[in-house]
C-alpha positions as CSV (number, residue, x, y, z in Angstrom):
1,M,102.7,-115.5,38.2
2,T,104.4,-112.7,40.2
3,R,103.7,-112.4,44.0
4,A,102.9,-108.9,45.3
5,R,102.2,-107.4,48.6
6,T,99.1,-105.1,48.2
7,A,97.1,-102.7,50.4
8,R,93.3,-102.8,50.3
9,I,90.3,-101.5,52.1
10,T,87.0,-103.4,52.6
11,R,85.3,-100.5,54.5
12,I,85.7,-96.8,54.8
13,G,87.0,-95.2,57.9
14,G,90.3,-94.2,59.6
15,P,93.8,-95.3,58.8
16,E,93.1,-98.6,60.6
17,V,91.0,-99.9,57.7
18,I,94.1,-100.3,55.6
19,E,94.9,-104.0,55.2
20,W,97.8,-105.8,53.6
21,I,97.4,-109.0,51.5
22,D,99.5,-111.2,49.3
23,T,98.3,-111.4,45.7
24,D,99.3,-113.3,42.6
25,L,99.6,-111.1,39.5
26,P,98.7,-112.7,36.2
27,E,100.7,-111.9,33.1
28,P,100.0,-108.4,31.8
29,G,96.9,-108.2,29.5
30,G,96.6,-106.4,26.2
31,G,97.9,-102.8,26.5
32,E,99.3,-103.5,30.0
33,V,102.7,-103.8,31.6
34,R,103.9,-105.3,34.9
35,M,105.5,-102.6,37.0
36,R,107.7,-103.3,40.0
37,T,107.2,-100.4,42.4
38,T,110.3,-98.6,43.7
39,V,108.7,-95.6,45.4
40,V,105.1,-94.6,46.2
41,G,103.9,-91.0,46.5
42,L,101.4,-90.3,49.3
43,N,98.7,-87.8,48.5
44,Y,95.6,-86.4,50.2
45,I,93.4,-88.0,47.5
46,D,94.4,-91.3,49.1
47,T,92.6,-90.3,52.3
48,Y,89.6,-89.1,50.4
49,Y,89.0,-92.6,49.1
50,R,89.8,-94.2,52.4
51,R,87.3,-91.9,54.2
52,G,84.6,-92.2,51.5
53,I,84.8,-88.5,50.4
54,Y,85.4,-89.9,47.0
55,P,83.2,-93.0,46.5
56,A,84.8,-96.2,45.3
57,A,83.4,-99.7,45.0
58,L,84.8,-101.9,47.9
59,P,87.1,-103.7,48.3
60,T,89.5,-101.3,46.6
61,G,93.2,-100.7,46.5
62,L,94.8,-97.4,47.6
63,G,97.2,-94.9,46.1
64,V,97.3,-93.3,42.7
65,E,101.0,-92.2,42.4
66,A,104.0,-94.4,42.1
67,V,107.3,-94.9,40.2
68,G,108.8,-98.2,39.2
69,V,110.5,-100.4,36.6
70,I,108.7,-102.3,33.8
71,E,109.3,-106.0,34.2
72,A,107.0,-107.5,31.5
73,L,104.9,-106.2,28.6
74,G,101.5,-107.3,27.5
75,P,100.3,-107.8,23.9
76,G,100.1,-104.6,21.9
77,V,102.6,-102.5,24.0
78,D,105.2,-101.1,21.6
79,T,106.0,-97.7,23.1
80,L,107.7,-99.0,26.2
81,K,110.2,-101.8,26.9
82,V,111.3,-104.0,29.8
83,G,113.7,-102.0,32.1
84,D,112.1,-98.6,31.4
85,R,111.6,-96.4,34.4
86,V,108.0,-95.0,34.5
87,G,105.6,-93.2,36.8
88,T,101.9,-92.9,37.1
89,F,99.4,-90.8,39.0
90,G,96.3,-92.8,38.2
91,P,93.4,-92.2,38.2
92,E,93.2,-96.0,38.9
93,R,94.0,-96.8,42.5
94,G,96.3,-99.5,43.7
95,T,99.8,-98.0,43.9
96,Y,100.3,-99.2,47.5
97,A,101.7,-102.4,46.2
98,T,105.1,-103.9,45.5
99,A,104.1,-104.7,41.9
100,R,101.0,-104.4,39.8
101,N,99.8,-104.5,36.2
102,V,99.1,-101.1,34.8
103,A,97.7,-99.8,31.5
104,A,100.6,-98.5,29.4
105,E,98.7,-95.4,28.5
106,R,98.7,-94.3,32.1
107,L,102.5,-94.3,32.4
108,F,104.9,-91.4,32.0
109,P,108.5,-92.3,31.0
110,L,111.0,-90.8,33.4
111,P,113.9,-88.8,31.9
112,D,117.5,-89.4,32.9
113,G,118.6,-87.1,35.7
114,I,115.3,-87.4,37.6
115,S,115.6,-89.9,40.3
116,D,112.8,-92.3,41.3
117,E,112.3,-90.5,44.6
118,I,112.1,-87.1,43.0
119,A,109.7,-88.4,40.4
120,A,107.4,-90.0,43.0
121,A,107.5,-86.9,45.1
122,A,106.7,-84.6,42.2
123,L,104.7,-86.2,39.5
124,L,101.2,-85.8,40.8
125,K,101.9,-82.7,42.9
126,G,104.1,-81.1,40.2
127,C,101.6,-81.7,37.4
128,T,98.9,-80.3,39.7
129,A,101.0,-77.1,40.2
130,E,101.5,-77.0,36.4
131,F,97.8,-77.0,35.5
132,L,96.7,-74.9,38.4
133,V,99.1,-72.1,37.5
134,D,99.4,-72.3,33.7
135,R,96.0,-73.5,32.7
136,A,93.3,-73.3,35.4
137,A,94.0,-69.6,36.0
138,Q,95.5,-66.6,34.2
139,I,98.4,-65.2,36.2
140,A,100.2,-62.0,35.1
141,P,103.6,-60.9,36.4
142,G,103.1,-58.9,39.6
143,D,99.7,-60.4,40.4
144,W,99.1,-61.1,44.1
145,T,98.2,-64.7,44.8
146,L,97.2,-66.6,48.0
147,V,98.3,-70.2,48.6
148,H,96.8,-72.0,51.5
149,A,98.9,-74.8,53.2
150,A,101.9,-73.3,51.5
151,A,104.3,-75.7,53.1
152,G,102.5,-78.9,52.0
153,G,103.5,-81.1,49.1
154,V,101.5,-79.2,46.5
155,G,101.9,-75.9,48.3
156,L,105.6,-75.7,48.1
157,L,105.6,-76.5,44.4
158,L,102.8,-74.0,43.8
159,V,104.7,-71.2,45.5
160,Q,107.8,-71.9,43.3
161,W,105.7,-72.3,40.1
162,L,103.9,-69.0,40.7
163,K,107.2,-67.2,41.4
164,A,108.6,-68.6,38.2
165,R,105.7,-66.9,36.4
166,G,106.3,-63.6,38.1
167,A,103.5,-63.7,40.6
168,R,103.7,-62.3,44.2
169,V,102.8,-65.0,46.7
170,I,101.1,-64.9,50.1
171,G,101.2,-68.2,51.9
172,T,99.3,-69.5,54.9
173,T,100.5,-72.2,57.3
174,S,100.1,-73.3,60.9
175,N,103.5,-72.5,62.5
176,E,106.7,-70.7,62.0
177,A,108.8,-73.7,61.0
178,K,106.5,-74.4,58.1
179,A,106.3,-70.7,57.2
180,R,110.1,-70.7,57.0
181,L,110.0,-73.5,54.4
182,A,107.5,-71.6,52.3
183,R,109.6,-68.4,52.5
184,E,112.6,-70.4,51.3
185,A,110.4,-71.6,48.4
186,G,109.9,-68.0,47.5
187,A,106.7,-66.8,49.3
188,D,106.8,-63.0,49.6
189,E,104.6,-62.9,52.7
190,M,103.5,-65.6,55.2
191,I,100.4,-65.7,57.4
192,L,100.2,-68.0,60.5
193,Y,96.4,-68.8,60.4
194,T,96.6,-70.1,63.9
195,R,97.5,-66.6,65.2
196,E,96.2,-64.2,62.6
197,D,93.1,-63.4,60.7
198,T,94.0,-64.5,57.2
199,A,91.7,-62.2,55.2
200,A,92.6,-59.2,57.3
201,R,96.3,-59.7,56.8
202,V,95.8,-60.4,53.0
203,R,93.9,-57.1,52.7
204,A,96.6,-55.3,54.6
205,I,99.4,-56.7,52.5
206,T,97.6,-55.9,49.2
207,G,96.6,-52.4,50.2
208,G,93.0,-53.4,50.6
209,A,92.6,-54.9,47.1
210,G,92.8,-58.6,47.9
211,V,94.6,-61.2,45.7
212,R,94.0,-61.9,42.0
213,V,93.9,-65.7,42.5
214,T,93.4,-67.8,45.7
215,Y,94.6,-71.5,45.6
216,D,92.7,-73.4,48.2
217,G,93.4,-77.1,48.7
218,V,92.1,-77.1,52.3
219,G,88.4,-76.8,51.7
220,L,85.7,-76.0,54.3
221,D,88.0,-74.6,57.0
222,T,89.5,-72.0,54.7
223,W,86.5,-71.2,52.4
224,E,85.4,-68.0,54.2
225,A,89.0,-66.8,54.3
226,S,89.3,-67.4,50.6
227,L,86.2,-65.5,49.9
228,D,87.3,-62.5,52.0
229,S,90.9,-62.5,50.6
230,T,90.1,-62.5,46.9
231,G,89.8,-59.2,45.1
232,I,87.0,-58.0,42.8
233,R,86.6,-60.3,39.8
234,G,89.2,-62.5,41.3
235,L,89.3,-66.3,41.1
236,I,89.2,-68.9,43.8
237,V,90.7,-72.2,42.6
238,S,89.3,-74.8,45.0
239,Y,91.4,-77.9,44.3
240,G,91.2,-80.0,47.5
241,N,89.3,-81.0,50.6
242,A,92.0,-81.5,53.2
243,S,89.7,-80.4,56.0
244,A,86.3,-81.2,54.4
245,P,84.4,-80.6,51.2
246,V,82.8,-77.2,50.6
247,T,79.1,-77.7,50.4
248,G,75.8,-75.7,50.6
249,I,77.3,-72.5,49.1
250,S,75.0,-70.0,47.4
251,L,76.3,-68.6,44.2
252,G,75.0,-65.2,45.3
253,V,77.9,-65.1,47.8
254,L,80.3,-64.8,44.8
255,A,78.5,-61.7,43.7
256,T,78.4,-60.0,47.1
257,K,82.1,-60.7,47.7
258,G,83.1,-58.9,44.5
259,S,81.8,-60.8,41.4
260,L,84.2,-63.6,42.1
261,Y,84.9,-66.6,40.0
262,N,85.3,-70.1,41.5
263,T,86.5,-73.3,39.8
264,R,86.8,-76.8,41.3
265,P,89.3,-78.4,38.9
266,M,90.6,-82.0,38.9
267,L,94.0,-83.0,37.6
268,Y,92.7,-85.8,35.5
269,H,90.5,-83.4,33.4
270,Y,93.6,-81.5,32.4
271,Y,95.6,-84.6,31.5
272,I,93.4,-86.5,29.1
273,A,94.9,-86.3,25.6
274,P,98.3,-87.9,25.1
275,E,99.8,-84.6,23.9
276,E,98.6,-82.6,26.9
277,R,99.9,-85.4,29.3
278,A,103.3,-85.2,27.6
279,A,103.4,-81.4,27.6
280,G,102.4,-81.1,31.2
281,A,105.0,-83.7,32.4
282,N,107.7,-82.2,30.2
283,A,107.0,-78.8,31.7
284,L,107.5,-80.3,35.2
285,W,110.8,-82.0,34.3
286,E,112.1,-78.8,32.8
287,M,111.1,-76.8,35.9
288,I,113.0,-79.3,38.0
289,R,116.1,-79.5,35.7
290,S,116.2,-75.7,35.5
291,G,116.2,-75.2,39.2
292,K,113.1,-73.1,39.1
293,V,111.3,-75.8,41.2
294,A,113.0,-77.8,43.9
295,V,111.2,-80.8,45.3
296,T,111.1,-81.2,49.0
297,I,110.9,-84.7,50.4
298,G,109.7,-84.1,53.9
299,Q,109.4,-87.7,55.2
300,R,109.7,-91.3,54.2
301,Y,107.9,-94.4,55.6
302,A,108.0,-98.1,54.9
303,L,105.2,-99.0,52.5
304,E,103.4,-101.1,55.1
305,D,103.5,-98.1,57.5
306,A,101.0,-96.3,55.2
307,A,98.5,-96.1,58.0
308,K,101.0,-94.1,60.1
309,A,101.7,-91.9,57.2
310,H,98.0,-91.2,56.8
311,I,97.8,-90.3,60.5
312,D,100.6,-87.8,60.2
313,L,99.3,-86.3,56.9
314,E,95.8,-85.7,58.3
315,G,97.2,-84.4,61.5
316,R,99.2,-81.8,59.6
317,N,102.4,-83.2,60.9
318,T,104.1,-83.4,57.6
319,H,105.7,-81.0,55.2
320,G,106.6,-81.3,51.6
321,S,106.1,-84.6,49.9
322,T,105.8,-87.9,51.6
323,L,107.1,-91.2,50.2
324,L,106.3,-94.8,50.9
325,I,109.2,-97.2,50.3
326,P,108.6,-100.9,49.5
């Protein structure tokens, strides 16, 4: 047996509900490997499970993204070997752990030249940017797009991915320091939503037309601005609930705002088949290697300081990607 330190929650609530326990890992079962964690990626989805926005049977582990090294193979695993560097973004929870048993089919081999920290900072967020830009929407060169929370972990990658596809990008953020980061990532225009009317500025920037695609990972707080910023027959891609879920919306609103489209996609629905998983991850590694996408690691915390990391993330006191280090 291997001893591991693992986070769990037995009730939903604030960051204080995160507990740490010692566990004994059995030998990996059929189709599994034992993975020693080297870096954990923090994501907003972790807070959704902790807060009960996404339901989960309790008790449950936390975290879906991590990078590590394979230490043991279970029966039937012949595509990986001990010593391989691998990453995962779930959907199974439990990456807040020093080691765990993981289904081999959930793992992405890491290429040479991509460090553990870069992989953990980019795997979930970068694959999110990949499917949001290249598959969930149709972006043509020159199209105006809007990215809410443009200095966040997904936001910075989205800005760069959109620019690599030839789009023009308007970003929103809360302060000038974050706006500077998004501009450095390639944003053409920035809006400080704490000081300006987002939709009015978007319309001014686009000559009244509005944007072709709005990327909204914030949710309820930005829904009205997204509706009013998106041009006729444009698309709102609602991919997150950082403030709160969008509920109680009449479909008729989409008509009155300009025959808008809206989609609420999930990463896991775009990474089902092995070939699309491989293609999406390879697109991410190529974007990083080519320099078209640079990964920003904004902050690091000790693994058992995950509660503090959650407080900072939900308080909008982070930028770029956040890592938890065992």
